[in-house]
Structures are given as C-alpha cells and as structure tokens.
N, C-alpha and C positions, 0 to 999 in steps of 0.2 A: 025815671032816666038822671036827674042830675042828684036824685039819690044814693042812685050807685056808684056815682064819678065819685061824690065828695070820698064816698067807705072805700073806693079805691084811690086816695089821695091819701087818705089815710094811711092807710092799708099799707102805703114802698115804708111805711118809716117805724124803727122798734118800735116793743108795747109802749107807749107813752102817757096812756091815763086807761082803765077796762081794763079787762082781759085777753090778751093776745092769745086764738087759739090754738097755739101749737100749745098749751096747756092744754085745749076741750081732747085733743087726737092724741096727748100726752096719757091721759085718762080713758077713753075708750082704749089701747093700749094697751096697757095696763089689765084691764078688766080680759081683755084677749088674754092674755096670758094667763094671769093670775087663771081662768078659770081651766085654762087646756091642761099650762102645770099641774095643778089637784090629780086631774085624773090619771095626772101619768107618777105623781108622787104617790100615790094610793095605792100602786100595786103588792109594797111588802102586804096592804089588809089582806090582797088573796089570796099569798102562800098557802098559808095551811088553810083556810074554807074552803079550797083546791086539793091539795095532801090528801082532808081526813074522807071528802066528797067521794076523788075518779081511784087514791089514793097512787093520785102519780107520785114518782121522787121528786125532792126539790131541781137536784142538776137538769131537772127533766123541763120542770114548769119554769128555771131558768133562761130554758133556751131560747122563751118566749121574753123574756126581760131583755136578752144578748139582741131578738130582731130589731127587736121595739127601741131599743137605744142606735142603731147600728140605722135600720131605715131613718129617726128623728135625724143621725147626722147625715147621711146621705144626702139628705131633699136638703140642706143647711146650702151647701152650696147652691143648688139650680131656685129653691127660694129667693135668694141673696139675688142671683142674676134676672130672675124674673118682676118681685121687689125695684131691684134700680131701677128696670128698665118702663116695667107696666104702670112701676107704684106699687106700695105694700099694701090697698083697699082692698084688691080679687086675690092676691095672694092668702092676707086674714080671714075673708066671706070666707074661703071652700077650704083651707084647713081647720078654721068650728069645725064647721058644718063635717067634712068630716071627720072630724075626733070625735062628734058629738053620736054621728051613727055606728062608728067603731067601737063605742063603748056601749050603746044602745043592743047592738047587735052579739056586745060580749053576755052580756046577762042570759044568753039562751043556746051558748054553747054545754056543747057533752061528750066531746071530743079530742083530745088533743086539740092537734091540728088547726080545727075552728080557733079553738083558743090562739096560735098560732097569726091566723091569717085577722081574725078580728082584728083583736088586740099589738098581737104585733105587729100586723101593716097597716090595717085598716089607720085605726087606730092613735100610730104613730105617727104615718103621711099624714094625717092634720096637726100633730105635736110639731114636729117637723118644719110650718111653711108658719103657726102663729106659736113662734119662738123670736130670742134673738137676735137671731141672725137682719128679722124682720123689723125687730126694733131696733132695730142699727141703722137700719136703708129710710125709714122712719125722721129717723134726727136727726141724718145727714139731709130732707127734706127740711123738715121744722125748727132746723136749731145755727144758730148761728154760734154757738155763744152756750155755753153752759150744755154740751153734748156729754160728756163723763157722769155729769150732775142725772142732766135722762134715760143712761143705760142705766143707770144706776137704782135710780124709780123706778121703771122697766125689768127691771130684776132682781129690785122688792116687787113689783105684783107676783114672780113666779114666786118667791115664798110664800106670796101671801095666799096661795093659788095653798100651797102645802101646809099653808097654819089654817086655814080656815077648810078647801076641803076634804081634805086626810084625816081631821078627827070625826065627820063627817061621813065620807064612805064608813068608818070603824062601826059608827051609830048603827047606819042604817046592814051594813052587816051581823051585828051584833044582834040588832032586835027585831030587822024583819031575810036577814041573814042575804050573802052574798049576789045573787039576781039584780034585788032589788033596789044595792046600793051601785051594779055597773046603770041601772034605768034613773037612779036621782042623777045621777052624774048626767048621765046626755040628754032630762031636762033644762037641766043647766044652761048647758051652749048649748042649743036651740033653740027655744025659749029664752031664754036672759041675753044670753050677750052677742045673740047671731042682731039678733034687730034692728037694735042697740050701734053694731055697727054697718050697719046697714045706715042708719039714721044719723050719725054725726065722725063718720069718722068720714075724710078728707084726703084724698092724696098730697097732695100739693100748697102750699098759700101762696100759689099766680090764676086758686081758682078762685080763691076770692077773691084777690086784689091783696093779695099781701104778702107782703119780703120776711120772710123764717127770723126769727126771733132772733133781736140783736143786730141781728144783719144792717148796717149803714147807710142811708139812703142813696136810688140807685139814682146820678145826677144823667141829664138827659146827654147822650151823649155815648156815654162812657160804659166800657165793657161792665157785665161783674168779673171781678176779683179768680186769675190764674187760679190760684189753690181751689177756689173750687169746680172749678175746668180738672185739677190734675188727673191723670185713670192711671191705671197702675194695673198689668199683663199677669194671669197665672203665671206665666211663661219669662216676667221678670219679678215678679216676688218671689221665685223659686228658684234663684239667684238674689237674695238677698239672707245673710244667717238670721234679721232678725227674724224674718218667716217661718223656719225651723223652730226658733230658740220659744217663736210663741208657740206655732201648734205641740210642738213636745213641749211646754211645765204645762198647756190645754190635754195634753190625754190625758197630764198628770193627773191635771185637775179633775176629770171627768174619774177618772183610777179611782179615785178620795173620794169622792162627792156621791154622786148620784149609782154609778154603778155599782161602790162597795156601802155608802152608806141608805143611801135609798134606798137598795133593794133588802137591804140584809139587818138591819140594822133591827127591823120590829120581832125577825125570825130570832136572830139572836141575843132579845135581849128577856123575849115569854122563855126562852130555851130556858138560862138563867134565875125563871121564878118569877118574874112583869108580869104582871096583868096585863094584857092586849094590849088598857085601855090608857094602864099606865107606857106601855110605848111607845100608842099613838102619841100620848099628851105630849110626851117625847118628841115627836118628830112637831108636834105641836109646835114646841116652844121652842124650835130649835128654827122654826120657820118666821116664826114672829122674830128670832133672832136676827136673822136672816137680813129681812125690813130694815131694821140698824142699819143693819154688819154692810149693807149692798148701797140703801139711802147715801150713808155717812161715805161710803167709800167712794159713791160719785164726785162730791162733794171733797173730801184733801186730794182725788186726783184733779180734778181742776184749779187748786189753789198751791198744791205743792209737788205734780209730778208724779207721776204716776207709775217707772219703770223699780223704785225703791220699795213702797206703798202695797208691792204687786209681788214682792221679794219674802214683805217679812208674812203678808197673809198667807201667802205656801207655808212660812215654816215656824207657824203656831198652828196651822194647820195638820202635819205632822207630831212634829209635839201633841195635840190633842187628841193625837187616834193612839199614838202609845200611850196616853195615859187611859185610854178606853179600858185598854188593853186589862185593867186593874179595878171595874167597876163593879162597888158589890149589893149597892144601895140605892136608894128614888134621890137620895141627895147626888150622890152622883154619876148616876146617869145625866139629872137635868145643867150637872154641873158639863160634864159633856158636853151637852146637849147646848146652853151660853153658848162655850166657848166653839166650838165646831161652828153652831148657824152663824156668828159670827164674822168669820170667812167665810160662809159653804160657795158663792153667789156676788160676797165683794171682789174675787176677783174679775168682771167681765168688766164692767166698768176699764178696769187701763186696761185689758186685754185688746174690745172694739178700740176707744178710743188712739191706743198704738197702732193697731192697724187702719188709722185711719190720717193719722201720723208723718205714716212711718211710706205710706202707701197714695193716700189724697181720698180725700171724701168719695166721691164719684167711684171707685172698686169697693166700698168701704162691704156693701150685701155679699159678693159675690169670694174675696179676698176673705171675709171674716168667715165666711160659710166653711173655705177647707178648713179654714182653724177648727171655725167649731165641730164637725168632719171625728176630726182628731180627738178633741177632748172627747165626742159620744164614744170611740172606738175603741177608747182605756174603759171611758163608761162599760160599753159591753165585757170588752177585757175582764173587767175586773165583775162585773155582777156573775157569772160563769165560773173565772175562779173562784165564789166566795162556798155560789151553789157547790161549785165543786170537792173545796177542800171541803165541808161541812160533810159533805158523806164518806171522802175519807177517812181524815178522823175525826168527827163529832163536834167538829165544834173549828170558829170563824180564826181561833184567833195565827194561822201563820198569815190569814189574809189581811186583819187588819196591820200583820208589825209589817209587810209586804208596803203597805199603804204610807203607814209615816215614814222612811224612809225614801220612797220616791217622792214625798214631800217636799221631803228635806232637798231635796238633787234637785224641786222644781226652780225653788226661790234659786241654785247656784244656776242657774239657767239666767233665769229672769235676769239678774246680775250681768251675764255677760253679756246682754243685751246693747246695741250704740244705735241708738238710737240718730244715727245718718238718715233720712227721707229716703227714697229715688225720688228720682229728679226727668221723670220721659217727657218729651216734650210734651207740652198741654193742647189739649181739644179744641181746635179753634170756631169761637162762637158761634159764626156763620154758620158749619155743622151743622149744631145741635143749639135749631134757632127754643126750643122748650126752655124756659131756664127751671126745669127740674134738676138738685144736684144729683142727684140721686140717676136721674136716667139715660 
C-alpha cells in the first residue's frame, strides 16, 4: 500500500527519471497501427493475382478497395467518439481482431462478393478502429505536450506497416500464392499484436496514478486547465471555415495517396515493365521515407507551426505526381518513392493537431474522425477512378495528372486556414469527475 502511494505521488509529476508509461502506450499504439496498415496497404499485391485467377477486371476489383476505403473512413467518427468516451484500448482490441479475421477469411474466397465482404467490409471495419483517429484520442489523454510528434510517430507506425508488411505480402504471394499471403498477415494480427495490446496498453494515465506526459503537477484544490476540458460539437465545428478547409485538403490527401498510389502504383509499374518485386520494393522504400517524413513532420510542427509546413507538403506531393508521369527506369521510380514517401503521411500530424488547436482536445477523436472520413472519400474516389481510367484508356496517366493538380490546390486551401480557435463554454469539472482528457 505504501509502495502504491509512493508510485502515485511520483506519477503526478511529468517524467523526472525513468520512462514515462506514455511512451509504452505510444509504442503499443504504433505496433497496432503498423500491422493493420500493412494489411490495408497490401491490396495492390493482390490485384493481378485475382485478375488472373478469376478473370475479374480491375474496375471490379477496385470496387473492393472503394468499399474498404469508405468503410475505413466512415468508421473514423464512430471510432473516435468511442475512444473519446470509453477509451482507446477496447477500440484497438476489437479492431485488430476484426482485421485479422477479415484477412483470414479473405484467403478462402472464390467469388467477388466474398472479397467485398471479407476484405472490403470486415477487415476495413477493423482498420477503421486501428487508425490515426484512435491514435489522436490516445495522444490527447497521455500527452500534454509533444502531441504533433506523437502523431508523427503514429503516422510512422502506419508507414512502417507499408515498409514491412507489404514486401512480406508480396514475397508470400510469389512464393506460396495469394491465399497464404492473407493467412500470414492474419497470424501477425491475431497471434502477435492482439496479446501485446491486451497486456501493455492502458486507457488513461489516471489508471496508473500518473499525469499526462508534460503536464504540470496537479496542486491540491486547483482544477485542471480549462483547455483540456474544452470541447466542440460537430454542429459548432461545421460553422468554422477551418473545419471545411481541413476536411477538403484531407479529401485531396486521400485522393492523392492511399486511393491512387496505394492501390494503383504497383499495377502501373508492372504495366510499364517493372518486375513486381521491384515495384513492391519501391512501395517499401516509400514506407521507409514515410517513417522519416512523418516523424520529422511532428517535430517541425511542434517547433515551427502547422499551417505552412502542411501547405508545403501538399505542394511537393503535387509536383512529385507530375514527375511520376515521366518515370522510365528503376532509379526514377525509386526517386519518386523517396520524394512522395517523405510527404505521404506527413500531413497527419499538422492536420490532427490543427483540429485539436481549433476545436479542443476533448473533441479531437470525434472531429478528426469526420475529417478523416473526408480523406477516405477522396481515397475511394481515386481508387475507382484509377481502375476506370485504366479500363477505358489502358493507362493511369489521367488519374495521376488529376492528383497532381489537386495536390497543388490543397496547398492553397491550407494557407487559407485562420487559426482562430472555437471558444465554446468549457465543460464543468464537476460534471466530468474522471480526469480522462478524451472522455
């Protein structure tokens, strides 16, 4: 008992010695996002094997990707709301389990509707919970400072999934067939990630007698800062121009990244004479650059602000997509992967932290969930447009050109944001006895 009281007493302070448990929770979150994102990013590996085995055209296969992205995005507001209200642990556990079950069932398909159901629906429901929205809710609970950096690390986890899982999926597909590739990914989720999350994730620092990382010591008789209690409803946010500019630019983010490049870059490269492993390695290289770019983005945004770096990311993305139209050899393909990878997910830290700055940390899970939904609508649209453009013209050129133009447009939208926070009446501390920042 005395030992527990001693730990709780020390836990009220920011980290003075040793490792704050917030970093353990961050590591578990990154692992969950890494594994689930790896399963989602591997979709392009299966396009041609399914086309060859079943005779499905690419537009039909792309419908599964469209469904996946819409479900993934639509789950964002709900996952964010549940994580805000009940804590992110349950959301992560259910999500990882569903993603694993969906991947396992996908290994058994023989009809297109089964692929829609197992991968497009079940896996995507899981992915919608084990996503950046839940990471944002975790960050708002466990960190009072360095929040952009933590979101950068979570984004790096997503990128690392692409770096590690996608080449593994391609290797398993080439060596053992696409069915065993799905089985391998399912085992990673269910056998590795699920137990680690059960054992080491905690919803809130209060469960361990701790204060959030970087929070000032809580003095007796002094209530928590009102900023941590500030929240904004969806109706209030919708009256703020910044909400629509964030949602619109994030729509373009989804269109230009996961929707187009994530689904169609591998088939595009193979069509232009690149071996599948070379194309998959380029995607892996892109994932490696994602890790660097997203982590650096979190540091840059914490230090120098969010709006201008975010605009630069979108502008460079647009230019890199124009460059992709002229790629002819492996060196140029890898150069594209490096440049595009550096800003693939670097948009997430500034977008999520701008959401928190404008509308309050109490609402970041729910509101960023809606903004993330716009991202997935863009991704779904680009996924289908890419497949349709290929079926109509035999090339992805028009799809890549449209994405480059939109990337430049997104830079202008971000610069139009005015960082004036919404100031609703703070929630009474008496009505919220549990000091969970996201509750």
